C-alpha positions as CSV (number, residue, x, y, z in Angstrom):
1,M,-3.4,-11.7,6.3
2,T,-6.8,-12.6,7.8
3,N,-8.2,-9.2,6.7
4,Y,-7.5,-10.2,3.1
5,L,-9.5,-13.4,3.4
6,L,-12.6,-11.3,4.2
7,M,-11.9,-9.4,1.0
8,R,-11.8,-12.4,-1.3
9,Q,-15.5,-12.1,-2.2
10,P,-15.3,-8.4,-3.3
11,I,-12.3,-9.1,-5.5
12,T,-14.0,-12.1,-7.1
13,H,-17.1,-9.9,-7.7
14,F,-15.0,-7.1,-9.1
15,L,-13.3,-9.4,-11.6
16,Q,-16.6,-10.9,-12.7
17,Q,-18.2,-7.5,-13.2
18,A,-15.3,-6.1,-15.1
19,N,-15.1,-9.2,-17.3
20,N,-18.8,-8.7,-18.1
21,I,-18.0,-5.3,-19.5
22,I,-14.6,-6.0,-21.3
23,L,-15.4,-9.3,-23.0
24,G,-12.8,-12.0,-23.5
25,K,-9.9,-10.2,-21.7
26,P,-9.6,-11.8,-18.3
27,E,-5.8,-11.6,-18.0
28,L,-5.9,-7.9,-19.0
29,I,-8.5,-7.2,-16.3
30,K,-6.3,-9.0,-13.7
31,L,-3.2,-7.0,-14.8
32,A,-5.1,-3.8,-14.5
33,L,-6.5,-4.7,-11.1
34,S,-2.9,-5.7,-10.0
35,C,-1.7,-2.3,-11.1
36,I,-4.3,-0.5,-8.9
37,L,-3.8,-2.7,-5.9
38,A,0.0,-2.1,-6.2
39,D,-0.9,1.7,-5.8
40,G,0.2,2.3,-9.4
41,H,-1.0,4.3,-12.4
42,L,-2.1,2.6,-15.6
43,L,-1.5,3.5,-19.3
44,I,-3.6,1.9,-22.0
45,E,-2.3,2.2,-25.5
46,D,-4.3,1.0,-28.5
47,I,-6.2,2.1,-31.6
48,P,-9.6,3.9,-31.1
49,G,-12.7,1.8,-30.6
50,V,-11.3,-1.3,-28.7
51,G,-12.5,-0.3,-25.2
52,K,-9.8,1.8,-23.6
53,T,-12.2,4.4,-22.1
54,T,-14.8,1.8,-21.3
55,L,-12.3,-0.1,-19.2
56,A,-11.4,3.0,-17.2
57,H,-15.1,3.9,-16.7
58,S,-15.9,0.4,-15.5
59,F,-13.0,0.5,-13.0
60,A,-14.1,3.9,-11.7
61,K,-17.6,2.6,-11.1
62,L,-16.5,-0.7,-9.6
63,F,-14.3,1.1,-7.1
64,G,-17.0,3.7,-6.4
65,L,-14.5,6.6,-6.4
66,D,-14.9,10.2,-7.2
67,F,-14.3,10.3,-10.9
68,Q,-13.1,12.9,-13.4
69,R,-12.5,12.5,-17.1
70,I,-10.0,14.9,-18.7
71,Q,-10.1,15.0,-22.5
72,F,-6.5,15.8,-23.6
73,T,-6.3,18.0,-26.7
74,S,-3.6,20.1,-28.3
75,D,-5.0,23.4,-26.8
76,L,-5.4,22.0,-23.2
77,L,-3.4,24.0,-20.7
78,P,-1.8,22.9,-17.4
79,A,-4.3,25.2,-15.5
80,D,-7.2,23.3,-17.1
81,I,-5.9,20.2,-15.2
82,L,-4.5,21.7,-12.0
83,G,-6.8,24.6,-11.4
84,S,-6.1,28.3,-11.1
85,S,-6.4,31.3,-8.7
86,V,-9.3,33.7,-9.4
87,F,-9.6,37.1,-7.8
88,D,-12.5,37.4,-5.4
89,R,-13.7,41.0,-5.3
90,N,-15.7,40.4,-2.1
91,N,-12.7,39.3,-0.1
92,N,-10.2,41.3,-2.1
93,N,-7.8,38.4,-2.6
94,F,-7.1,35.5,-4.9
95,E,-8.9,32.2,-4.3
96,F,-7.6,28.9,-5.6
97,H,-10.2,26.9,-7.6
98,P,-9.0,23.3,-7.9
99,G,-9.0,21.5,-11.2
100,P,-10.2,18.0,-12.1
101,V,-6.9,16.5,-11.0
102,F,-8.2,16.8,-7.4
103,S,-10.3,13.6,-7.6
104,S,-9.7,10.1,-6.5
105,F,-9.9,8.6,-10.0
106,I,-8.6,10.4,-13.1
107,L,-9.2,9.3,-16.7
108,A,-6.6,11.1,-18.8
109,D,-8.2,10.4,-22.1
110,E,-5.9,10.4,-25.2
111,I,-3.1,11.9,-23.1
112,N,-0.7,12.0,-26.0
113,R,-2.9,14.5,-28.0
114,A,-1.8,17.2,-25.5
115,T,1.5,19.0,-25.7
116,P,4.4,17.9,-23.5
117,K,3.9,21.1,-21.4
118,T,0.4,20.0,-20.5
119,Q,1.3,16.3,-20.1
120,S,3.9,17.4,-17.5
121,A,1.1,18.9,-15.3
122,L,0.5,15.3,-14.0
123,L,4.1,14.5,-13.1
124,E,4.1,15.7,-9.5
125,A,0.6,14.5,-8.8
126,M,1.4,11.0,-10.0
127,E,4.7,10.5,-8.3
128,E,4.5,12.6,-5.1
129,R,0.7,12.6,-4.7
130,Q,0.7,16.4,-4.3
131,V,0.5,19.5,-6.5
132,S,2.5,22.7,-6.0
133,I,0.8,25.8,-7.3
134,E,2.0,29.4,-6.6
135,K,4.2,28.3,-3.7
136,V,1.4,26.3,-2.0
137,T,1.4,22.5,-1.9
138,Y,-1.9,20.7,-2.1
139,P,-2.1,17.0,-1.2
140,M,-4.0,14.6,-3.5
141,S,-6.8,12.5,-2.2
142,K,-6.4,8.9,-1.0
143,P,-6.6,6.7,-3.0
144,F,-5.4,8.5,-6.1
145,I,-5.5,6.7,-9.4
146,V,-4.7,7.8,-12.9
147,I,-5.7,5.7,-15.9
148,A,-4.5,7.3,-19.1
149,T,-5.3,6.2,-22.6
150,Q,-3.2,7.0,-25.7
151,N,-3.4,6.4,-29.4
152,P,-0.5,4.8,-31.3
153,G,2.2,7.3,-32.1
154,F,1.8,6.9,-35.8
155,Q,-1.6,8.4,-35.7
156,V,-2.1,12.1,-36.7
157,G,-2.0,14.8,-34.0
158,T,-0.1,12.8,-31.3
159,F,2.8,13.9,-29.1
160,P,5.1,11.2,-27.8
161,L,5.1,10.9,-24.0
162,P,8.6,11.7,-22.5
163,E,10.4,9.0,-20.6
164,S,9.8,10.8,-17.3
165,Q,6.1,10.6,-17.9
166,L,6.1,7.0,-19.1
167,D,8.1,6.0,-16.0
168,R,5.3,7.3,-13.8
169,F,3.0,4.6,-15.1
170,L,3.5,1.3,-13.3
171,M,2.0,-0.6,-16.3
172,R,1.2,-0.1,-19.9
173,L,-1.4,-2.4,-21.4
174,S,-2.9,-3.0,-24.9
175,I,-6.4,-4.3,-25.1
176,G,-6.3,-5.5,-28.7
177,Y,-9.1,-6.8,-30.9
178,P,-11.7,-9.0,-29.2
179,D,-11.8,-12.7,-29.9
180,V,-14.4,-14.1,-32.4
181,S,-16.9,-15.1,-29.7
182,S,-16.7,-11.8,-27.8
183,E,-16.9,-9.7,-31.0
184,K,-20.0,-11.6,-32.0
185,Q,-21.7,-10.7,-28.8
186,L,-20.9,-7.1,-29.4
187,L,-22.2,-7.3,-33.0
188,Q,-25.4,-8.9,-31.8
189,G,-26.2,-5.9,-29.7
190,T,-24.5,-6.3,-26.3
191,N,-25.0,-2.8,-25.0
192,T,-21.9,-1.8,-23.0
193,R,-23.3,1.6,-22.1
194,N,-26.3,0.1,-20.4
195,K,-24.1,-2.3,-18.5
196,L,-21.9,0.5,-17.4
197,A,-24.8,2.5,-16.2
198,N,-26.0,-0.4,-14.0
199,L,-22.6,-1.2,-12.5
200,Q,-22.5,-1.0,-8.7
201,S,-19.4,-0.6,-6.5
202,A,-17.7,-3.9,-5.8
203,I,-14.8,-2.6,-3.7
204,S,-15.2,0.6,-1.6
205,A,-12.5,3.2,-1.2
206,E,-11.8,2.0,2.3
207,Q,-11.5,-1.6,1.1
208,L,-9.1,-0.5,-1.7
209,L,-6.8,1.2,0.7
210,D,-6.9,-1.9,3.0
211,L,-6.0,-4.1,0.0
212,Q,-3.2,-1.8,-1.0
213,R,-1.8,-2.2,2.6
214,Q,-2.2,-5.9,2.4
215,V,-0.1,-6.0,-0.8
216,T,2.8,-4.6,1.1
217,L,2.6,-7.5,3.5
218,V,2.9,-10.2,0.8
219,N,6.3,-12.0,1.3
220,V,9.0,-11.9,-1.3
221,A,11.9,-14.3,-0.7
222,E,15.4,-13.1,-1.1
223,P,16.1,-15.3,-4.2
224,L,13.2,-13.5,-5.9
225,V,14.6,-10.1,-5.0
226,N,17.9,-11.2,-6.5
227,Y,15.9,-12.4,-9.6
228,V,14.4,-8.9,-10.0
229,Q,17.8,-7.3,-9.5
230,A,19.3,-9.6,-12.2
231,L,16.6,-8.5,-14.6
232,L,17.4,-4.9,-13.9
233,Q,21.1,-5.4,-14.3
234,C,20.7,-7.4,-17.5
235,S,18.6,-4.5,-19.0
236,R,21.4,-2.0,-18.1
237,N,24.4,-4.1,-19.3
238,S,22.9,-5.6,-22.4
239,P,23.9,-3.9,-25.7
240,L,20.4,-4.7,-26.9
241,F,18.8,-1.7,-25.1
242,V,19.3,2.0,-25.3
243,Q,18.9,2.3,-21.6
244,G,18.1,-0.1,-18.8
245,L,15.3,-0.3,-16.2
246,S,15.3,2.2,-13.4
247,P,15.1,1.4,-9.7
248,R,11.6,2.7,-9.7
249,A,10.8,0.0,-12.3
250,G,12.2,-2.7,-10.0
251,I,10.2,-1.5,-7.0
252,G,7.1,-1.4,-9.2
253,L,7.8,-4.9,-10.5
254,I,7.9,-6.3,-7.0
255,Q,4.8,-4.5,-5.9
256,A,2.9,-5.6,-9.0
257,A,4.0,-9.2,-8.5
258,K,2.8,-9.0,-4.8
259,A,-0.6,-7.7,-6.0
260,W,-0.9,-10.5,-8.6
261,A,-0.2,-13.1,-5.8
262,L,-2.7,-11.4,-3.6
263,I,-5.4,-11.7,-6.2
264,D,-4.6,-15.4,-6.5
265,N,-5.1,-15.7,-2.7
266,R,-1.5,-16.2,-1.9
267,Q,0.7,-14.7,0.8
268,A,4.0,-15.2,-1.0
269,V,5.3,-14.3,-4.5
270,Y,6.3,-17.0,-7.0
271,P,8.7,-16.6,-9.9
272,E,5.6,-17.0,-12.2
273,D,4.1,-13.8,-10.6
274,I,7.1,-11.7,-11.6
275,Q,7.0,-13.1,-15.1
276,A,3.2,-12.6,-15.4
277,V,3.5,-8.8,-14.7
278,F,7.0,-8.2,-16.2
279,T,5.9,-7.3,-19.7
280,A,3.3,-4.8,-18.6
281,V,5.7,-3.2,-16.1
282,S,8.8,-3.1,-18.3
283,E,8.0,-2.8,-22.0
284,H,7.2,0.9,-22.0
285,R,10.4,1.6,-20.2
286,L,12.7,-0.3,-22.6
287,Q,13.9,0.8,-26.0
288,Q,15.8,-1.7,-28.2
289,N,18.9,-0.6,-30.1
290,T,17.7,-2.6,-33.2
291,A,14.6,-1.2,-34.8
292,G,12.0,-3.8,-35.8
293,A,13.4,-6.5,-33.6
294,A,11.6,-9.9,-33.9
295,Q,11.2,-10.3,-30.1
296,S,9.8,-7.9,-27.5
297,A,12.3,-6.4,-25.1
298,S,10.7,-8.0,-22.1
299,S,10.7,-11.5,-23.6
300,L,14.4,-11.1,-24.4
301,L,15.2,-10.3,-20.8
302,L,13.1,-13.2,-19.5
303,Q,15.1,-15.5,-21.7
304,E,18.5,-14.1,-20.7
305,V,18.0,-14.3,-16.9
306,V,17.7,-17.6,-15.1
307,I,14.7,-18.3,-12.9
308,P,15.8,-19.0,-9.3
């Protein structure tokens, strides 16, 4: 873990810069960074105007990655994302022109305004880190990060994300309204656009890949693995939920907890790390049987399962 100790300063600098852009949301920023360090994709769901796109832009600049923004609309086609083959008269053959998905950092803006057919264009890329087009497989770049934003489902012109798409996102976060102090700074003229324009890379692509490797080396004691498994089993056996958490969710939970511990400069996961990331990892994968339940699905599970 000595390599990670050399990375402590860039991580601290990253968090400071991100918190300077997204005001008053330090835990949200830490969760989003944990998601990326765990080699996962992030879904941000909230009403327009609270900073979803700004957060994605700031992360892209702070990682210094090749960035593409895809604006999802109802008339967007899968080829607009993946690319297409165009006939080259000079060579008398078809030549593949890659789409915006072939970048290191993708912002899928308002992903639920596109049809399910278009949404599904990202499935293979997000899970298998490759795209198959016309019997040819093209690998994605490393690192490969997707941050998607979506508006609440009750808003006009949205299509619900299918469960298979939701499960590709390691975490779902909601930014929410700023606190009084942060909102006052915004109202007094804090120019986020100027701050974004002046952001410099805090963690390079090579450093990010190294940190993602370091995450895999963080120790998880067997009782904590049993704790995660108990959470999964409880979600599957409880009559409170329509369906339980998948094995992919359990693997993602452990990886996210490792990343959270790594950010805190620790080489081992604590139960508190699992609890800190559990809501973000599990809430979008769970559906309660009782509509309008007083408690969130994740909080019910955390109450039911005993901490080791």
